[in-house]
N, CA, C, O and the ligand as a Tripos MOL2 file, in Angstrom:
@<TRIPOS>MOLECULE
protein
  309   307    78     0     0
PROTEIN
NO_CHARGES

@<TRIPOS>ATOM
      1 N         -16.4490   13.1700    0.9830 N.3       1 MET1
      2 CA        -16.9750   12.5790    2.2380 C.3       1 MET1
      3 C         -17.6120   13.6530    3.1370 C.2       1 MET1
      4 O         -18.4680   13.3540    3.9700 O.2       1 MET1
      5 N         -17.1780   14.8970    2.9490 N.am      2 SER2
      6 CA        -17.7000   15.9470    3.7550 C.3       2 SER2
      7 C         -19.1440   16.3250    3.3610 C.2       2 SER2
      8 O         -19.4920   16.1840    2.1880 O.2       2 SER2
      9 N         -19.9670   16.7830    4.2570 N.am      3 VAL3
     10 CA        -21.3310   17.1100    3.9080 C.3       3 VAL3
     11 C         -21.5500   18.6230    3.8990 C.2       3 VAL3
     12 O         -22.4010   19.1830    4.5900 O.2       3 VAL3
     13 N         -20.7400   19.2180    3.0880 N.am      4 ARG4
     14 CA        -20.8790   20.7290    2.9340 C.3       4 ARG4
     15 C         -21.9160   21.0070    1.8470 C.2       4 ARG4
     16 O         -22.0120   20.3080    0.8380 O.2       4 ARG4
     17 N         -22.7020   22.0900    2.1120 N.am      5 PRO5
     18 CA        -23.6870   22.4220    1.0560 C.3       5 PRO5
     19 C         -22.9350   22.8820   -0.2760 C.2       5 PRO5
     20 O         -21.8600   23.4780   -0.2220 O.2       5 PRO5
     21 N         -23.5420   22.5800   -1.4150 N.am      6 ALA6
     22 CA        -22.9160   22.8190   -2.6310 C.3       6 ALA6
     23 C         -22.5930   24.3150   -2.8110 C.2       6 ALA6
     24 O         -21.5680   24.6670   -3.3960 O.2       6 ALA6
     25 N         -23.4570   25.1680   -2.3140 N.am      7 ALA7
     26 CA        -23.1710   26.6580   -2.4670 C.3       7 ALA7
     27 C         -21.9270   27.0050   -1.8180 C.2       7 ALA7
     28 O         -21.1170   27.7560   -2.3630 O.2       7 ALA7
     29 N         -21.7360   26.4810   -0.6500 N.am      8 LYS8
     30 CA        -20.5820   26.8560    0.1690 C.3       8 LYS8
     31 C         -19.3260   26.2990   -0.5480 C.2       8 LYS8
     32 O         -18.3100   26.9860   -0.6510 O.2       8 LYS8
     33 N         -19.4120   25.0820   -1.0260 N.am      9 ARG9
     34 CA        -18.2900   24.4250   -1.6510 C.3       9 ARG9
     35 C         -17.7230   25.2040   -2.8020 C.2       9 ARG9
     36 O         -16.5070   25.2660   -2.9820 O.2       9 ARG9
     37 N         -18.5580   25.7740   -3.5500 N.am     10 SER10
     38 CA        -18.0310   26.4600   -4.7510 C.3      10 SER10
     39 C         -17.2740   27.7850   -4.4260 C.2      10 SER10
     40 O         -16.6050   28.3540   -5.2890 O.2      10 SER10
     41 N         -17.4020   28.2590   -3.1510 N.am     11 ARG11
     42 CA        -16.6960   29.4170   -2.7890 C.3      11 ARG11
     43 C         -15.2920   29.0590   -2.2220 C.2      11 ARG11
     44 O         -14.4450   29.9420   -2.0810 O.2      11 ARG11
     45 N         -15.0610   27.8250   -1.9130 N.am     12 ILE12
     46 CA        -13.7840   27.4050   -1.4330 C.3      12 ILE12
     47 C         -12.7520   27.4130   -2.5320 C.2      12 ILE12
     48 O         -12.9860   26.8570   -3.6050 O.2      12 ILE12
     49 N         -11.6190   28.0320   -2.2870 N.am     13 PRO13
     50 CA        -10.5560   28.0990   -3.3140 C.3      13 PRO13
     51 C         -10.0670   26.6780   -3.6280 C.2      13 PRO13
     52 O         -10.2640   25.7310   -2.8660 O.2      13 PRO13
     53 N          -9.4160   26.5890   -4.7990 N.am     14 GLU14
     54 CA         -8.9910   25.2550   -5.2410 C.3      14 GLU14
     55 C          -8.1190   24.5540   -4.1650 C.2      14 GLU14
     56 O          -7.1700   25.1360   -3.6400 O.2      14 GLU14
     57 N          -8.4610   23.3380   -3.8700 N.am     15 HIS15
     58 CA         -7.7370   22.6320   -2.8650 C.3      15 HIS15
     59 C          -7.9400   21.1000   -3.0530 C.2      15 HIS15
     60 O          -8.7670   20.6810   -3.8630 O.2      15 HIS15
     61 N          -7.2360   20.3340   -2.3540 N.am     16 LYS16
     62 CA         -7.5090   18.8920   -2.3730 C.3      16 LYS16
     63 C          -7.3830   18.3790   -0.9250 C.2      16 LYS16
     64 O          -7.0470   19.1130    0.0040 O.2      16 LYS16
     65 N          -7.6800   17.0450   -0.7910 N.am     17 HIS17
     66 CA         -7.7700   16.4980    0.5530 C.3      17 HIS17
     67 C          -6.5780   15.5700    0.7440 C.2      17 HIS17
     68 O          -6.1110   14.8970   -0.1750 O.2      17 HIS17
     69 N          -6.1430   15.5710    1.9150 N.am     18 CYS18
     70 CA         -5.0300   14.6200    2.2890 C.3      18 CYS18
     71 C          -5.4870   13.1730    2.1030 C.2      18 CYS18
     72 O          -6.5390   12.7800    2.6060 O.2      18 CYS18
     73 N          -4.6970   12.3890    1.3830 N.am     19 PRO19
     74 CA         -5.1050   10.9630    1.0570 C.3      19 PRO19
     75 C          -5.0910   10.1450    2.3480 C.2      19 PRO19
     76 O          -5.6430    9.0450    2.3730 O.2      19 PRO19
     77 N          -4.4720   10.6530    3.4240 N.am     20 ILE20
     78 CA         -4.4280    9.8310    4.6280 C.3      20 ILE20
     79 C          -5.5600   10.1430    5.5900 C.2      20 ILE20
     80 O          -6.3250    9.2690    5.9960 O.2      20 ILE20
     81 N          -5.6410   11.4410    5.9460 N.am     21 CYS21
     82 CA         -6.6810   11.8300    6.9450 C.3      21 CYS21
     83 C          -7.8750   12.5440    6.3730 C.2      21 CYS21
     84 O          -8.8830   12.7310    7.0550 O.2      21 CYS21
     85 N          -7.7650   12.9560    5.0880 N.am     22 GLY22
     86 CA         -8.9290   13.6460    4.4640 C.3      22 GLY22
     87 C          -9.0770   15.0890    4.7090 C.2      22 GLY22
     88 O         -10.0460   15.7000    4.2580 O.2      22 GLY22
     89 N          -8.1410   15.6690    5.4150 N.am     23 LEU23
     90 CA         -8.2280   17.0920    5.6830 C.3      23 LEU23
     91 C          -7.9320   17.9020    4.4450 C.2      23 LEU23
     92 O          -7.0850   17.5060    3.6440 O.2      23 LEU23
     93 N          -8.6220   19.0610    4.2560 N.am     24 PRO24
     94 CA         -8.2750   19.9080    3.1050 C.3      24 PRO24
     95 C          -6.8200   20.4340    3.2530 C.2      24 PRO24
     96 O          -6.3360   20.6930    4.3550 O.2      24 PRO24
     97 N          -6.1700   20.5730    2.1140 N.am     25 MET25
     98 CA         -4.7950   21.0680    2.1210 C.3      25 MET25
     99 C          -4.4340   21.7440    0.7900 C.2      25 MET25
    100 O          -5.2330   21.7810   -0.1460 O.2      25 MET25
    101 N          -3.2630   22.2510    0.7390 N.am     26 ALA26
    102 CA         -2.8060   22.9400   -0.4600 C.3      26 ALA26
    103 C          -2.8050   22.0100   -1.6860 C.2      26 ALA26
    104 O          -2.6340   20.8030   -1.5190 O.2      26 ALA26
    105 N          -2.9880   22.5220   -2.8900 N.am     27 VAL27
    106 CA         -3.0730   21.7390   -4.1210 C.3      27 VAL27
    107 C          -1.7480   21.1420   -4.4360 C.2      27 VAL27
    108 O          -1.6710   20.0200   -4.9370 O.2      27 VAL27
    109 N          -0.6680   21.8870   -4.1470 N.am     28 ASP28
    110 CA          0.6200   21.3810   -4.4930 C.3      28 ASP28
    111 C           1.2610   20.4560   -3.4320 C.2      28 ASP28
    112 O           2.3770   19.9700   -3.6180 O.2      28 ASP28
    113 N           0.5730   20.2350   -2.3750 N.am     29 ALA29
    114 CA          1.0830   19.3360   -1.3340 C.3      29 ALA29
    115 C           0.6300   17.9260   -1.5470 C.2      29 ALA29
    116 O          -0.4480   17.7000   -2.0970 O.2      29 ALA29
    117 N           1.4110   16.9790   -1.1310 N.am     30 ASP30
    118 CA          1.0350   15.5910   -1.2020 C.3      30 ASP30
    119 C           0.2720   15.1470    0.0160 C.2      30 ASP30
    120 O          -0.6250   14.3110   -0.0840 O.2      30 ASP30
    121 N           0.6140   15.6940    1.1720 N.am     31 PHE31
    122 CA         -0.0620   15.3510    2.3950 C.3      31 PHE31
    123 C          -0.2000   16.5730    3.2410 C.2      31 PHE31
    124 O           0.4870   17.5640    2.9940 O.2      31 PHE31
    125 N          -1.0770   16.5520    4.2510 N.am     32 CYS32
    126 CA         -1.3980   17.7370    5.0200 C.3      32 CYS32
    127 C          -0.2990   18.0900    6.0200 C.2      32 CYS32
    128 O          -0.1570   19.2310    6.4610 O.2      32 CYS32
    129 N           0.5000   17.0160    6.3660 N.am     33 GLY33
    130 CA          1.5580   17.2240    7.3000 C.3      33 GLY33
    131 C           2.5530   16.1500    7.3750 C.2      33 GLY33
    132 O           2.4780   15.1630    6.6430 O.2      33 GLY33
    133 N           3.5310   16.3240    8.2840 N.am     34 GLU34
    134 CA          4.6580   15.3820    8.3210 C.3      34 GLU34
    135 C           4.1730   14.0180    8.7840 C.2      34 GLU34
    136 O           4.6430   12.9900    8.2960 O.2      34 GLU34
    137 N           3.2070   14.0040    9.7500 N.am     35 SER35
    138 CA          2.7240   12.7460   10.3020 C.3      35 SER35
    139 C           1.9830   11.8690    9.2690 C.2      35 SER35
    140 O           2.0780   10.6420    9.2760 O.2      35 SER35
    141 N           1.2430   12.5590    8.3850 N.am     36 CYS36
    142 CA          0.5040   11.8380    7.3570 C.3      36 CYS36
    143 C           1.5020   11.2950    6.2700 C.2      36 CYS36
    144 O           1.3120   10.2360    5.6700 O.2      36 CYS36
    145 N           2.5760   12.1140    6.0740 N.am     37 ARG37
    146 CA          3.5440   11.6570    5.1310 C.3      37 ARG37
    147 C           4.2320   10.4340    5.6570 C.2      37 ARG37
    148 O           4.5440    9.5370    4.8740 O.2      37 ARG37
    149 N           4.4830   10.3480    6.9230 N.am     38 LYS38
    150 CA          5.1140    9.2380    7.5470 C.3      38 LYS38
    151 C           4.1920    8.0720    7.4760 C.2      38 LYS38
    152 O           4.6260    6.9780    7.1130 O.2      38 LYS38
    153 N           2.9210    8.2440    7.8070 N.am     39 THR39
    154 CA          1.9190    7.2260    7.7320 C.3      39 THR39
    155 C           1.8720    6.5830    6.2970 C.2      39 THR39
    156 O           1.8200    5.3630    6.1420 O.2      39 THR39
    157 N           1.8930    7.4270    5.3230 N.am     40 HIS40
    158 CA          1.8690    6.9830    3.9210 C.3      40 HIS40
    159 C           3.1610    6.1550    3.6210 C.2      40 HIS40
    160 O           3.0870    5.0680    3.0490 O.2      40 HIS40
    161 N           4.3090    6.6840    4.0120 N.am     41 GLU41
    162 CA          5.5750    5.9740    3.7310 C.3      41 GLU41
    163 C           5.5650    4.5850    4.4320 C.2      41 GLU41
    164 O           5.9770    3.5790    3.8550 O.2      41 GLU41
    165 N           5.0800    4.5740    5.6930 N.am     42 GLU42
    166 CA          5.0750    3.3200    6.4440 C.3      42 GLU42
    167 C           4.1520    2.3640    5.6640 C.2      42 GLU42
    168 O           4.4710    1.1900    5.4760 O.2      42 GLU42
    169 N           3.0050    2.8930    5.2150 N.am     43 ARG43
    170 CA          2.0560    2.0170    4.4780 C.3      43 ARG43
    171 C           2.7370    1.4460    3.1940 C.2      43 ARG43
    172 O           2.5600    0.2690    2.8800 O.2      43 ARG43
    173 N           3.4500    2.2160    2.5180 N.am     44 LEU44
    174 CA          4.1550    1.8680    1.2490 C.3      44 LEU44
    175 C           5.1920    0.7910    1.6440 C.2      44 LEU44
    176 O           5.3230   -0.2170    0.9500 O.2      44 LEU44
    177 N           5.8940    0.9920    2.7070 N.am     45 ARG45
    178 CA          6.9980    0.0440    3.0700 C.3      45 ARG45
    179 C           6.3510   -1.3170    3.4120 C.2      45 ARG45
    180 O           6.8400   -2.3750    3.0180 O.2      45 ARG45
    181 N           5.2220   -1.2450    4.1680 N.am     46 ARG46
    182 CA          4.5690   -2.4950    4.5230 C.3      46 ARG46
    183 C           4.0740   -3.1970    3.2700 C.2      46 ARG46
    184 O           4.1730   -4.4210    3.1780 O.2      46 ARG46
    185 N           3.5480   -2.4630    2.3100 N.am     47 GLU47
    186 CA          2.9960   -3.1290    1.0950 C.3      47 GLU47
    187 C           4.1820   -3.8040    0.3020 C.2      47 GLU47
    188 O           4.0580   -4.9180   -0.2060 O.2      47 GLU47
    189 N           5.3570   -3.0460    0.2290 N.am     48 ARG48
    190 CA          6.4430   -3.5880   -0.4570 C.3      48 ARG48
    191 C           6.9330   -4.8080    0.2030 C.2      48 ARG48
    192 O           7.3140   -5.7580   -0.4810 O.2      48 ARG48
    193 N           6.9490   -4.8440    1.5470 N.am     49 ARG49
    194 CA          7.4400   -5.9540    2.2890 C.3      49 ARG49
    195 C           6.5210   -7.1470    2.1090 C.2      49 ARG49
    196 O           6.9860   -8.2810    2.0010 O.2      49 ARG49
    197 N           5.1920   -6.8930    2.0750 N.am     50 ALA50
    198 CA          4.2050   -7.9200    1.8300 C.3      50 ALA50
    199 C           4.3690   -8.5600    0.4270 C.2      50 ALA50
    200 O           4.2120   -9.7640    0.2250 O.2      50 ALA50
    201 N           4.7000   -7.6480   -0.5290 N.am     51 ARG51
    202 CA          4.8420   -8.1860   -1.9300 C.3      51 ARG51
    203 C           6.1190   -9.0790   -1.9450 C.2      51 ARG51
    204 O           6.0930  -10.1900   -2.4750 O.2      51 ARG51
    205 N           7.2220   -8.5790   -1.3620 N.am     52 ASN52
    206 CA          8.4130   -9.3550   -1.3070 C.3      52 ASN52
    207 C           8.2050  -10.6710   -0.6430 C.2      52 ASN52
    208 O           8.7460  -11.6770   -1.1000 O.2      52 ASN52
    209 N           7.4240  -10.7120    0.4440 N.am     53 PHE53
    210 CA          7.1540  -11.8980    1.2010 C.3      53 PHE53
    211 C           6.3740  -12.8760    0.3060 C.2      53 PHE53
    212 O           6.7300  -14.0540    0.2610 O.2      53 PHE53
    213 N           5.3360  -12.4380   -0.4020 N.am     54 SER54
    214 CA          4.5650  -13.3710   -1.1860 C.3      54 SER54
    215 C           5.3470  -13.9180   -2.3500 C.2      54 SER54
    216 O           5.1220  -15.0480   -2.7830 O.2      54 SER54
    217 N           6.2890  -13.1030   -2.8710 N.am     55 LEU55
    218 CA          7.1440  -13.6050   -3.9530 C.3      55 LEU55
    219 C           8.0530  -14.6580   -3.4340 C.2      55 LEU55
    220 O           8.2880  -15.6710   -4.0940 O.2      55 LEU55
    221 N           8.5930  -14.4270   -2.2100 N.am     56 LEU56
    222 CA          9.4590  -15.4650   -1.6350 C.3      56 LEU56
    223 C           8.7030  -16.7130   -1.3610 C.2      56 LEU56
    224 O           9.2290  -17.8040   -1.5850 O.2      56 LEU56
    225 N           7.4770  -16.6130   -0.8790 N.am     57 MET57
    226 CA          6.6580  -17.7610   -0.5920 C.3      57 MET57
    227 C           6.4240  -18.5160   -1.9040 C.2      57 MET57
    228 O           6.5130  -19.7430   -1.9380 O.2      57 MET57
    229 N           6.1290  -17.7900   -2.9710 N.am     58 TYR58
    230 CA          5.8620  -18.3700   -4.2690 C.3      58 TYR58
    231 C           7.0830  -19.1770   -4.7420 C.2      58 TYR58
    232 O           6.9320  -20.2970   -5.2290 O.2      58 TYR58
    233 N           8.2920  -18.6100   -4.5990 N.am     59 ILE59
    234 CA          9.5240  -19.2600   -4.9870 C.3      59 ILE59
    235 C           9.7640  -20.4920   -4.0860 C.2      59 ILE59
    236 O          10.2500  -21.5210   -4.5560 O.2      59 ILE59
    237 N           9.4310  -20.3820   -2.8390 N.am     60 ALA60
    238 CA          9.6700  -21.4690   -1.8870 C.3      60 ALA60
    239 C           8.7530  -22.6600   -2.2770 C.2      60 ALA60
    240 O           9.1670  -23.8190   -2.2870 O.2      60 ALA60
    241 N           7.4610  -22.3020   -2.6030 N.am     61 ILE61
    242 CA          6.4940  -23.3370   -2.9740 C.3      61 ILE61
    243 C           6.9410  -24.0260   -4.2670 C.2      61 ILE61
    244 O           6.8600  -25.2500   -4.3740 O.2      61 ILE61
    245 N           7.4040  -23.2610   -5.2370 N.am     62 MET62
    246 CA          7.9040  -23.8340   -6.4340 C.3      62 MET62
    247 C           9.0510  -24.7240   -6.2380 C.2      62 MET62
    248 O           9.1170  -25.7680   -6.8860 O.2      62 MET62
    249 N          10.0020  -24.3830   -5.3580 N.am     63 LEU63
    250 CA         11.1530  -25.1500   -5.0770 C.3      63 LEU63
    251 C          10.7030  -26.4750   -4.3770 C.2      63 LEU63
    252 O          11.2720  -27.5340   -4.6390 O.2      63 LEU63
    253 N           9.7000  -26.4020   -3.5070 N.am     64 MET64
    254 CA          9.2000  -27.5840   -2.7770 C.3      64 MET64
    255 C           8.6240  -28.5080   -3.7530 C.2      64 MET64
    256 O           8.8940  -29.7090   -3.7220 O.2      64 MET64
    257 N           7.7690  -27.9420   -4.6960 N.am     65 LEU65
    258 CA          7.0970  -28.7270   -5.7070 C.3      65 LEU65
    259 C           8.1740  -29.4560   -6.5580 C.2      65 LEU65
    260 O           8.0530  -30.6550   -6.8070 O.2      65 LEU65
    261 N           9.1970  -28.7460   -6.9890 N.am     66 PHE66
    262 CA         10.2480  -29.2060   -7.7910 C.3      66 PHE66
    263 C          10.9200  -30.3890   -7.0430 C.2      66 PHE66
    264 O          11.1600  -31.4480   -7.6220 O.2      66 PHE66
    265 N          11.2020  -30.1830   -5.7980 N.am     67 LEU67
    266 CA         11.9090  -31.2680   -5.0540 C.3      67 LEU67
    267 C          10.9750  -32.5130   -4.9510 C.2      67 LEU67
    268 O          11.4350  -33.6410   -5.1270 O.2      67 LEU67
    269 N           9.7140  -32.3080   -4.6770 N.am     68 PHE68
    270 CA          8.8260  -33.4550   -4.5060 C.3      68 PHE68
    271 C           8.4990  -34.1730   -5.7930 C.2      68 PHE68
    272 O           8.2140  -35.3700   -5.7810 O.2      68 PHE68
    273 N           8.5380  -33.4330   -6.9440 N.am     69 LEU69
    274 CA          8.1650  -34.0940   -8.1800 C.3      69 LEU69
    275 C           9.4170  -34.6420   -8.8870 C.2      69 LEU69
    276 O           9.2780  -35.6070   -9.6390 O.2      69 LEU69
    277 N          10.6110  -34.1040   -8.7020 N.am     70 PHE70
    278 CA         11.7170  -34.5110   -9.4960 C.3      70 PHE70
    279 C          12.7980  -35.2050   -8.7090 C.2      70 PHE70
    280 O          13.7590  -35.7210   -9.2790 O.2      70 PHE70
    281 N          12.6390  -35.2210   -7.3560 N.am     71 VAL71
    282 CA         13.6260  -35.8790   -6.6220 C.3      71 VAL71
    283 C          12.9810  -36.8390   -5.5750 C.2      71 VAL71
    284 O          13.3200  -36.7850   -4.3930 O.2      71 VAL71
    285 N          12.0140  -37.7450   -6.0460 N.am     72 PRO72
    286 CA         11.3720  -38.6240   -5.1210 C.3      72 PRO72
    287 C          12.2950  -39.7410   -4.5880 C.2      72 PRO72
    288 O          12.1400  -40.1290   -3.4300 O.2      72 PRO72
    289 N          13.2690  -40.2870   -5.4000 N.am     73 PRO73
    290 CA         14.1050  -41.3700   -4.8470 C.3      73 PRO73
    291 C          14.8610  -40.8860   -3.5920 C.2      73 PRO73
    292 O          15.0890  -41.6880   -2.6870 O.2      73 PRO73
    293 N          15.2460  -39.6380   -3.5120 N.am     74 LEU74
    294 CA         16.0020  -39.1310   -2.4150 C.3      74 LEU74
    295 C          15.1080  -39.1140   -1.1200 C.2      74 LEU74
    296 O          15.5510  -39.3780   -0.0020 O.2      74 LEU74
    297 N          13.8680  -38.7930   -1.3750 N.am     75 LEU75
    298 CA         12.8490  -38.7050   -0.2840 C.3      75 LEU75
    299 C          12.4520  -40.1050    0.2830 C.2      75 LEU75
    300 O          12.1340  -40.2720    1.4600 O.2      75 LEU75
    301 N          12.4970  -41.0940   -0.6510 N.am     76 GLN76
    302 CA         11.9990  -42.4540   -0.2670 C.3      76 GLN76
    303 C          13.0380  -43.2560    0.4540 C.2      76 GLN76
    304 O          12.7040  -44.2730    1.0610 O.2      76 GLN76
    305 N          14.2810  -42.8500    0.4190 N.am     77 ARG77
    306 CA         15.3180  -43.5970    1.0410 C.3      77 ARG77
    307 C          15.2690  -43.4820    2.5060 C.2      77 ARG77
    308 O          16.0990  -44.0690    3.1990 O.2      77 ARG77
    309 ZN         -3.3820   14.2480    6.6210 Zn       78 ZN78
@<TRIPOS>BOND
     1     1     2 1
     2     2     3 1
     3     3     4 2
     4     3     5 am
     5     5     6 1
     6     6     7 1
     7     7     8 2
     8     7     9 am
     9     9    10 1
    10    10    11 1
    11    11    12 2
    12    11    13 am
    13    13    14 1
    14    14    15 1
    15    15    16 2
    16    15    17 am
    17    17    18 1
    18    18    19 1
    19    19    20 2
    20    19    21 am
    21    21    22 1
    22    22    23 1
    23    23    24 2
    24    23    25 am
    25    25    26 1
    26    26    27 1
    27    27    28 2
    28    27    29 am
    29    29    30 1
    30    30    31 1
    31    31    32 2
    32    31    33 am
    33    33    34 1
    34    34    35 1
    35    35    36 2
    36    35    37 am
    37    37    38 1
    38    38    39 1
    39    39    40 2
    40    39    41 am
    41    41    42 1
    42    42    43 1
    43    43    44 2
    44    43    45 am
    45    45    46 1
    46    46    47 1
    47    47    48 2
    48    47    49 am
    49    49    50 1
    50    50    51 1
    51    51    52 2
    52    51    53 am
    53    53    54 1
    54    54    55 1
    55    55    56 2
    56    55    57 am
    57    57    58 1
    58    58    59 1
    59    59    60 2
    60    59    61 am
    61    61    62 1
    62    62    63 1
    63    63    64 2
    64    63    65 am
    65    65    66 1
    66    66    67 1
    67    67    68 2
    68    67    69 am
    69    69    70 1
    70    70    71 1
    71    71    72 2
    72    71    73 am
    73    73    74 1
    74    74    75 1
    75    75    76 2
    76    75    77 am
    77    77    78 1
    78    78    79 1
    79    79    80 2
    80    79    81 am
    81    81    82 1
    82    82    83 1
    83    83    84 2
    84    83    85 am
    85    85    86 1
    86    86    87 1
    87    87    88 2
    88    87    89 am
    89    89    90 1
    90    90    91 1
    91    91    92 2
    92    91    93 am
    93    93    94 1
    94    94    95 1
    95    95    96 2
    96    95    97 am
    97    97    98 1
    98    98    99 1
    99    99   100 2
   100    99   101 am
   101   101   102 1
   102   102   103 1
   103   103   104 2
   104   103   105 am
   105   105   106 1
   106   106   107 1
   107   107   108 2
   108   107   109 am
   109   109   110 1
   110   110   111 1
   111   111   112 2
   112   111   113 am
   113   113   114 1
   114   114   115 1
   115   115   116 2
   116   115   117 am
   117   117   118 1
   118   118   119 1
   119   119   120 2
   120   119   121 am
   121   121   122 1
   122   122   123 1
   123   123   124 2
   124   123   125 am
   125   125   126 1
   126   126   127 1
   127   127   128 2
   128   127   129 am
   129   129   130 1
   130   130   131 1
   131   131   132 2
   132   131   133 am
   133   133   134 1
   134   134   135 1
   135   135   136 2
   136   135   137 am
   137   137   138 1
   138   138   139 1
   139   139   140 2
   140   139   141 am
   141   141   142 1
   142   142   143 1
   143   143   144 2
   144   143   145 am
   145   145   146 1
   146   146   147 1
   147   147   148 2
   148   147   149 am
   149   149   150 1
   150   150   151 1
   151   151   152 2
   152   151   153 am
   153   153   154 1
   154   154   155 1
   155   155   156 2
   156   155   157 am
   157   157   158 1
   158   158   159 1
   159   159   160 2
   160   159   161 am
   161   161   162 1
   162   162   163 1
   163   163   164 2
   164   163   165 am
   165   165   166 1
   166   166   167 1
   167   167   168 2
   168   167   169 am
   169   169   170 1
   170   170   171 1
   171   171   172 2
   172   171   173 am
   173   173   174 1
   174   174   175 1
   175   175   176 2
   176   175   177 am
   177   177   178 1
   178   178   179 1
   179   179   180 2
   180   179   181 am
   181   181   182 1
   182   182   183 1
   183   183   184 2
   184   183   185 am
   185   185   186 1
   186   186   187 1
   187   187   188 2
   188   187   189 am
   189   189   190 1
   190   190   191 1
   191   191   192 2
   192   191   193 am
   193   193   194 1
   194   194   195 1
   195   195   196 2
   196   195   197 am
   197   197   198 1
   198   198   199 1
   199   199   200 2
   200   199   201 am
   201   201   202 1
   202   202   203 1
   203   203   204 2
   204   203   205 am
   205   205   206 1
   206   206   207 1
   207   207   208 2
   208   207   209 am
   209   209   210 1
   210   210   211 1
   211   211   212 2
   212   211   213 am
   213   213   214 1
   214   214   215 1
   215   215   216 2
   216   215   217 am
   217   217   218 1
   218   218   219 1
   219   219   220 2
   220   219   221 am
   221   221   222 1
   222   222   223 1
   223   223   224 2
   224   223   225 am
   225   225   226 1
   226   226   227 1
   227   227   228 2
   228   227   229 am
   229   229   230 1
   230   230   231 1
   231   231   232 2
   232   231   233 am
   233   233   234 1
   234   234   235 1
   235   235   236 2
   236   235   237 am
   237   237   238 1
   238   238   239 1
   239   239   240 2
   240   239   241 am
   241   241   242 1
   242   242   243 1
   243   243   244 2
   244   243   245 am
   245   245   246 1
   246   246   247 1
   247   247   248 2
   248   247   249 am
   249   249   250 1
   250   250   251 1
   251   251   252 2
   252   251   253 am
   253   253   254 1
   254   254   255 1
   255   255   256 2
   256   255   257 am
   257   257   258 1
   258   258   259 1
   259   259   260 2
   260   259   261 am
   261   261   262 1
   262   262   263 1
   263   263   264 2
   264   263   265 am
   265   265   266 1
   266   266   267 1
   267   267   268 2
   268   267   269 am
   269   269   270 1
   270   270   271 1
   271   271   272 2
   272   271   273 am
   273   273   274 1
   274   274   275 1
   275   275   276 2
   276   275   277 am
   277   277   278 1
   278   278   279 1
   279   279   280 2
   280   279   281 am
   281   281   282 1
   282   282   283 1
   283   283   284 2
   284   283   285 am
   285   285   286 1
   286   286   287 1
   287   287   288 2
   288   287   289 am
   289   289   290 1
   290   290   291 1
   291   291   292 2
   292   291   293 am
   293   293   294 1
   294   294   295 1
   295   295   296 2
   296   295   297 am
   297   297   298 1
   298   298   299 1
   299   299   300 2
   300   299   301 am
   301   301   302 1
   302   302   303 1
   303   303   304 2
   304   303   305 am
   305   305   306 1
   306   306   307 1
   307   307   308 2
@<TRIPOS>SUBSTRUCTURE
     1 MET1         2 RESIDUE 1 A MET
     2 SER2         6 RESIDUE 1 A SER
     3 VAL3        10 RESIDUE 1 A VAL
     4 ARG4        14 RESIDUE 1 A ARG
     5 PRO5        18 RESIDUE 1 A PRO
     6 ALA6        22 RESIDUE 1 A ALA
     7 ALA7        26 RESIDUE 1 A ALA
     8 LYS8        30 RESIDUE 1 A LYS
     9 ARG9        34 RESIDUE 1 A ARG
    10 SER10       38 RESIDUE 1 A SER
    11 ARG11       42 RESIDUE 1 A ARG
    12 ILE12       46 RESIDUE 1 A ILE
    13 PRO13       50 RESIDUE 1 A PRO
    14 GLU14       54 RESIDUE 1 A GLU
    15 HIS15       58 RESIDUE 1 A HIS
    16 LYS16       62 RESIDUE 1 A LYS
    17 HIS17       66 RESIDUE 1 A HIS
    18 CYS18       70 RESIDUE 1 A CYS
    19 PRO19       74 RESIDUE 1 A PRO
    20 ILE20       78 RESIDUE 1 A ILE
    21 CYS21       82 RESIDUE 1 A CYS
    22 GLY22       86 RESIDUE 1 A GLY
    23 LEU23       90 RESIDUE 1 A LEU
    24 PRO24       94 RESIDUE 1 A PRO
    25 MET25       98 RESIDUE 1 A MET
    26 ALA26      102 RESIDUE 1 A ALA
    27 VAL27      106 RESIDUE 1 A VAL
    28 ASP28      110 RESIDUE 1 A ASP
    29 ALA29      114 RESIDUE 1 A ALA
    30 ASP30      118 RESIDUE 1 A ASP
    31 PHE31      122 RESIDUE 1 A PHE
    32 CYS32      126 RESIDUE 1 A CYS
    33 GLY33      130 RESIDUE 1 A GLY
    34 GLU34      134 RESIDUE 1 A GLU
    35 SER35      138 RESIDUE 1 A SER
    36 CYS36      142 RESIDUE 1 A CYS
    37 ARG37      146 RESIDUE 1 A ARG
    38 LYS38      150 RESIDUE 1 A LYS
    39 THR39      154 RESIDUE 1 A THR
    40 HIS40      158 RESIDUE 1 A HIS
    41 GLU41      162 RESIDUE 1 A GLU
    42 GLU42      166 RESIDUE 1 A GLU
    43 ARG43      170 RESIDUE 1 A ARG
    44 LEU44      174 RESIDUE 1 A LEU
    45 ARG45      178 RESIDUE 1 A ARG
    46 ARG46      182 RESIDUE 1 A ARG
    47 GLU47      186 RESIDUE 1 A GLU
    48 ARG48      190 RESIDUE 1 A ARG
    49 ARG49      194 RESIDUE 1 A ARG
    50 ALA50      198 RESIDUE 1 A ALA
    51 ARG51      202 RESIDUE 1 A ARG
    52 ASN52      206 RESIDUE 1 A ASN
    53 PHE53      210 RESIDUE 1 A PHE
    54 SER54      214 RESIDUE 1 A SER
    55 LEU55      218 RESIDUE 1 A LEU
    56 LEU56      222 RESIDUE 1 A LEU
    57 MET57      226 RESIDUE 1 A MET
    58 TYR58      230 RESIDUE 1 A TYR
    59 ILE59      234 RESIDUE 1 A ILE
    60 ALA60      238 RESIDUE 1 A ALA
    61 ILE61      242 RESIDUE 1 A ILE
    62 MET62      246 RESIDUE 1 A MET
    63 LEU63      250 RESIDUE 1 A LEU
    64 MET64      254 RESIDUE 1 A MET
    65 LEU65      258 RESIDUE 1 A LEU
    66 PHE66      262 RESIDUE 1 A PHE
    67 LEU67      266 RESIDUE 1 A LEU
    68 PHE68      270 RESIDUE 1 A PHE
    69 LEU69      274 RESIDUE 1 A LEU
    70 PHE70      278 RESIDUE 1 A PHE
    71 VAL71      282 RESIDUE 1 A VAL
    72 PRO72      286 RESIDUE 1 A PRO
    73 PRO73      290 RESIDUE 1 A PRO
    74 LEU74      294 RESIDUE 1 A LEU
    75 LEU75      298 RESIDUE 1 A LEU
    76 GLN76      302 RESIDUE 1 A GLN
    77 ARG77      306 RESIDUE 1 A ARG
    78 ZN78       309 GROUP 0 **** ****
């Protein structure tokens, strides 16, 4: 994403960019700093929660379908 000239880029020692903010950082690091690590963990947690929620919704819908399809006499009374 950076617009560095190619000649300059080749002189930069091996490095990679922080997946959160895009800043250059050490190759063996996962994030540039503690705040980005927290941001990443928060993102992961939110994703996991969203997945759990959609799974729950799926189960709830299946249960509702089951009730409406197989227990109609109870509902009609
Ligand atoms: Zn960062």
